[in-house]
C-alpha positions as CSV (number, residue, x, y, z in Angstrom):
1,M,-32.2,-12.9,17.0
2,P,-32.5,-9.8,15.0
3,K,-30.7,-7.9,18.0
4,E,-27.9,-10.5,17.8
5,R,-27.9,-9.8,13.6
6,L,-27.3,-6.2,14.4
7,K,-24.6,-6.9,17.0
8,Q,-22.5,-9.2,14.2
9,L,-22.6,-6.1,11.9
10,I,-21.7,-3.4,14.4
11,A,-19.1,-6.1,14.8
12,S,-17.8,-6.2,11.2
13,L,-18.1,-2.0,10.8
14,H,-15.7,-2.0,13.5
15,E,-13.3,-4.5,11.9
16,E,-13.7,-3.0,8.2
17,L,-12.6,0.3,9.8
18,D,-9.3,-1.7,11.2
19,R,-9.1,-3.1,7.6
20,T,-9.5,0.9,6.4
21,P,-6.3,2.8,7.2
22,E,-7.0,5.6,5.4
23,F,-10.5,6.5,6.7
24,D,-9.5,9.6,8.6
25,A,-9.9,10.0,12.7
26,D,-13.6,12.1,12.0
27,G,-14.9,9.5,10.5
28,R,-13.8,6.5,12.8
29,E,-15.4,8.6,16.4
30,L,-18.3,9.0,13.9
31,L,-18.8,6.1,12.7
32,R,-18.1,4.5,16.6
33,D,-20.5,7.2,18.1
34,L,-23.2,6.6,15.7
35,T,-23.0,2.4,17.0
36,G,-22.7,3.2,20.2
37,D,-25.5,5.4,20.3
38,I,-27.1,2.3,18.3
39,E,-26.6,-0.4,21.1
40,A,-27.8,2.3,24.0
41,I,-31.6,2.7,21.6
42,V,-31.2,-1.4,21.2
43,G,-30.1,-2.4,24.7
44,R,-33.8,-0.7,25.7
45,E,-37.1,-1.8,26.3
46,D,-38.8,1.1,25.7
47,I,-37.6,3.3,22.8
48,P,-38.9,6.6,21.9
49,A,-39.9,7.1,18.5
50,E,-38.0,10.1,18.5
51,S,-35.0,8.4,19.1
52,R,-35.6,5.4,16.3
53,D,-36.1,7.8,13.7
54,T,-32.8,10.0,14.3
55,A,-30.9,6.8,14.9
56,T,-31.9,5.7,11.5
57,Q,-31.4,8.7,9.7
58,R,-27.8,9.8,11.1
59,V,-27.4,5.9,9.5
60,E,-28.6,6.3,6.6
61,T,-26.8,9.6,6.1
62,V,-23.1,8.3,7.2
63,A,-24.4,5.3,4.5
64,V,-25.0,7.5,2.0
65,R,-21.4,10.0,2.5
66,L,-19.4,6.6,2.5
67,E,-21.0,5.5,-0.7
68,A,-17.9,6.3,-3.2
69,E,-15.1,6.3,-1.4
70,H,-15.9,3.4,0.9
71,P,-18.5,1.3,-0.3
72,R,-17.8,-1.4,2.0
73,L,-18.6,0.2,5.1
74,A,-21.8,1.5,3.4
75,G,-23.2,-1.9,2.6
76,I,-22.3,-2.4,6.4
77,L,-24.0,0.4,7.1
78,G,-27.2,-0.1,4.9
79,E,-27.2,-3.5,6.3
80,I,-27.3,-2.0,9.8
81,V,-30.1,0.3,9.0
82,A,-32.1,-2.9,7.6
83,A,-31.6,-4.8,11.2
84,L,-32.5,-1.5,12.6
85,G,-35.9,-1.3,10.7
86,R,-36.2,-5.5,11.3
87,L,-36.4,-4.1,15.1
88,G,-39.0,-1.5,14.8
89,I,-36.3,1.4,15.2
């Protein structure tokens, strides 16, 4: 179930990006790369600790950067961090 929730959150993030036309192209690419990396990590059975730590740190860093200008995107990223934690990532 936690993996399904994570997939839902990633879909929500992409939907919110589609509704946020003022979000720049570099930011969109960063978020797409980040979610792709997360999906790849979650799809693995044996997740190296280094990959877990890096993914979580990247999501948290991006969420903090977006907090002021794009709070909805930052909120979804916060939920993704929580979902990753429930998965042990």
